[in-house]
N, C-alpha and C positions, 0 to 999 in steps of 0.2 A: 504494500500500500504506500503511495507517495506521501511525503510529509505534508501535514496540514499547514497551509501558508500562514494562517493566523497564529498557530503555535510557533512557527519559525520566526515570525515577527516579534512575538513577545519574548522569545528566547534571545533574540538580538537586542531587544530593549534591555533585558536583564544584564546582558554582557556589557552594553554601553554604560548603564548605571554603575556596574562594578568598576569598570576602568576609569570612570570619571569621579568616583567617590573615594576610592581607597587604592593603595598600592598593593594590597593583598591579592593572592590568588583566591578566587571565590568559587565555591561549588554549591549548586542548588538542585534540589528536586522538589517539585510541588505536584501533588496528585489529588484530584477531586475524588473523594472516597466513593461517592455514590455512582460515578460514571466511569472511573478509571482514566479519565483524561489526565495527561501528565506533561510537565515541562521540566527540562533538565539542562543544566550548564555544568560541564565538568563532573557530571553525576557519577561516573564510574571511577573517578580518581580518588585516591586515598587522602583523607584529611585527618589531622590530629583531632581526637574527640574532645580532649579536655574533659570537663565535667558532664558532657552529654553522655559519657559512658555510664553514668548512674542510672540511665533508663534501662539499658540491657541488664545491669546488675539487679535492678528492681524486678525485671521480668523473671530472672532466674530465681530470686527470692520468693516471689509470689507463685512461681511454678512449684517450688518445694512446699509452700503452704497448701496449694491445691492437691499435692500428693500426700499430704498429711505428715510430712517430714519436719515441718516447722508450723508454728501457729503465730498469729499476730501478737499474742501475749508472751511468746518466748522471750525470756529475759537474758540480756547480754551484759556481762560485767566489764567495765572499763578498767584496764590497768594503766599505769602512768605511760607505758610505751604506746598505748593506743591513741594518745593525743598527738595528732599529726599536723603538719604545717598546711598553710593555705586557708581557703575560705571557710566560714562557719563560725560557730560559737563555742563548741565543746572545749577546744583547746584554751579558750580565754576564761571560761567560767569554772571548769573543773580541774583543779591542779592537785587535788589530793585523792588517794584511793578511796573506794567505797561507793562508787556510783554504778547503778545498773539501769539499763534502758530496754524497753521492749522492742521487738522487731518493728512494730507499728510506729513507735516514736522515732526509731532510727530512719525509717523511710521518710517520715515527715521532715526530719532535719536534713537528710541528704538531698531531697528533691525540692523542698520549699525554700531553704536558705543555702543550699549547696554545701552543707557541712562535710568537709573532707574526712574528718575522723569517723563520723557516722557512716559515710560511704565505705570506708575501709573495713569497718566492723561488719557491715553487710556483705562486703566482698568475701570476707573470711567465712561468714555463715553460709554464703552461697556455694562454698566449696573451692574458692580461690579463682584467680583469673582464668585458668584452663577450663573450669567448669562453665563459666559464663560464655567463653568462646565456643565451647562444645555445644552449648544450648543454641547459640546463634547458628552454628553450622547445621544442627539438626533441623533448623527452620529453613535451610538453604541459603543462609546469609553469610557466606564465607568472607564477605567484604567488611564484616564487623568483627574486630578482634580486640580482646582485653588481655593485656600481658602483665601489667604492673599495678600495684596499689597506687593511690594518689601520692603517698609519701615517697615511693621510689620514683614515680614519674616526675614529680617536682624536683627531686634531688638530681636526677639526670638532666633535666631542663636547666637547672641552676648551674650544673657543672661541678657538683659536690663530689668529693673523692673520699675513699677510706671511711665509709660509714661504720659506726659501731654496730655490734649485734643488736637485733631488734629488741631484745630484752632490756637494753640500756637506753632506748630512745626516750626522750622527753622534750618538752617545749624548749628548754634552755639549750639543749644540744643542737636542735635544729637551727636556732637563731645563731649560735656560734659558728656552726658549719657554713651556713649560707653567707653570713657576714664575712667569712674568711675567703670566699671565692673571688679572685680578681675579676674585674669587669671584662677583660679580654677573654678569660677562660669561660665566663658565663656566655658571652656572645658566640664563642666558638661552639659551645655545647648546644646553645639554642638553634644555631644554624644546622647542626648535625641532626637534632631532633626533628626538624622539618622534613628530613628525608628518611626518617626511621619508620619502617612499616608497622612497628608496634603501637598498640593503642590508637588505632585509626579506624575510620569508617568511610565508606563511599556514600555520598548523599542519596544515590538511587536506592541503596540497600537499607539505609536508615529509614527512609520514607516508606519502603516496603514493610519494615517492621512496624512502623506507626499505623499504617493502613490495616494491617492484620490485627494489631492490638485493638484498634477502634471497632473492627468488625467482630471482635470476640473470638478470633480464630486461634489465639495463643493461650489465653487464660480463661478460667471460669468466669461467668458473668459477675460474680461478687468481686473477684480479684481484679478484673478489668475495671470495674467501677472504682475500686479503691485507688488504682494507679492513676486513672484519668482525673479523679477528684483531687488528688494531691497535685498533679500537674496544673490544674486550674488555679491552685493557690500559690504557684511559684512567685516568689517575691523579687527575684533577680531579673536583670535585663529589661527594665521598663522602656528603654529606648531602642530595643532591638525589634523583634517581630511586632510587638505592640506599638512601637514608636509613632507610626504614621497612619495607623488604621483608624477608621471612624470611631468616635467615642462610643463606648458601650459594646464594642465587638468582643465576643467571647473568644478567649485564647487560653489554651492549655499548653504549657511548654516547659522546656528545660534548657538552660543556658550552659555554655562552657567557655572558660577564659583561661588563657595562659599566655606568656610572653609572645606577642606576634600572632595570637590566635584569639578570635572572638566568634562564637558559634551560637546558634539558637535553633532548636527543633521543637515541633509540636503540631498543634491543631488550631485552625482558624474556622470559626463558624460564619457562614455567609448569611445575609439578611433572610429572615424567616426561619432560620435554624433548621432548614430541611436539607441543606447541602453543606459539606465540610471539606476543608483542605487539610491534608497532611503535608507538612513542609519541613525540609531540612536545609538550613543555610550554614555553610561552613566557610571559614576563611583561614588562610595561613600565610606565613612568610611576610608579614607586614613589618615595616620599619617605622611606621607612623604611629601617633597616639591611638589608643584603643577606640576613641570616639569616631574616628574615620571609618573603621570597619563596622561599628555599630550603626552609623548613618547609612552605610551601604545595605546592611541587613534590613533596616527599617524601610528604605526605599524599594528594595527588592520585594519585601513582603507586601507593600502597598501595590506595586506593579502586578504581582500575582493576584492579589485580592481583586483589583479592578478588572483584570482579564476574566477571571471566573465569574464575577458578578455580571459582566456585560456579555460574555459569550453565550450563545444559545445552548441549551442543555440537550445533548443527545440522549438516546435511550440508555437508561442505567444499565450497568454491568450486572449480570446475575451470577 
C-alpha cells in the first residue's frame, strides 16, 4: 500500500519542528489506538529510556501481581544502600533504617514523582533487569531492553569509577563519587552512553507496548486500570506532552530525563474521549539546555494532536 500523503506531510512537519527547536536527535511514534493509524520519525532507532523504563518495570511488577506472585500490599524494607541518586524523595527524607513500603506505594513514587530509589526497589522485586527485558521480549518487543538499575545507569552516565559494593552504598557516597568526576570525564562518559545499546527503546516499540496496555492485552483489567490511573497522576514534565495541548486535555504519561536526554511517553485523549493517542517522544545527544528538547516535545505533541483531531476517522481496527 502506498504511503498516505497526509501522514507523510505530518511526519515532515514533525521533522521540521524537531530540527528547528532542538539540536537533539528526536524519535517519535504516535498511534491512534482505536484505528491503528500511526506516525513515526526515527521510530525504529534506539533511544536512551531514562526514567521511561519505569513503565516496563511496572508492567513486569503488575504481571507478577496478576500471577499471584506479589500483591499490592507486599511490603519492601529499605536498607541504607537502597537510597539511590537522582530524582525522587526517598533519598532526601529517609536517611535512617527502619522504613518499609508496599508495592503499591513504590509504584506511586516511581511513576508519579519518578523516584529512583522506589524504581530500583521495584526492579529488584520484578526479578532484576533481565526479567523485565525477558517480559518485553515475550511480548515481541525486542527493541525495549532494561540492563541496569537507575543507580548504575546514572553512575555510568556520570563517568563514576570504582564503585563500592552495593552493601556500602548510601547518599553520602554517591555525592562524593559524583562530585569527584572531572567534567571532561563526565562529558566523555555521556557521549559514550548515547551510543550504548543498553537501557534503550525504539519509539515504535514503546508505543506498541502502550497500545497493548491500553487495550488490556498485557495485564488484567484491574492491573491495567491501576497503571493507567497512576500515569494520569504523573507530576513531572508539565511542559512536555502536556505543554501545548488545549487546557483540560486528559494525558496519562511518564517522563524520562538524563544529561542530553528528555523523553515523554503516554496517552492523549482526543475531544469527546472516544479516541486516544498512544505516543512516545524520545530525544538524545543534545548539547543545549533541557528546555529546548522539552519545547520540541510539546510542539510535536500538539502537531500530532491537531493531525488526529482534524483527520477523518477510518474504520476502526478490530
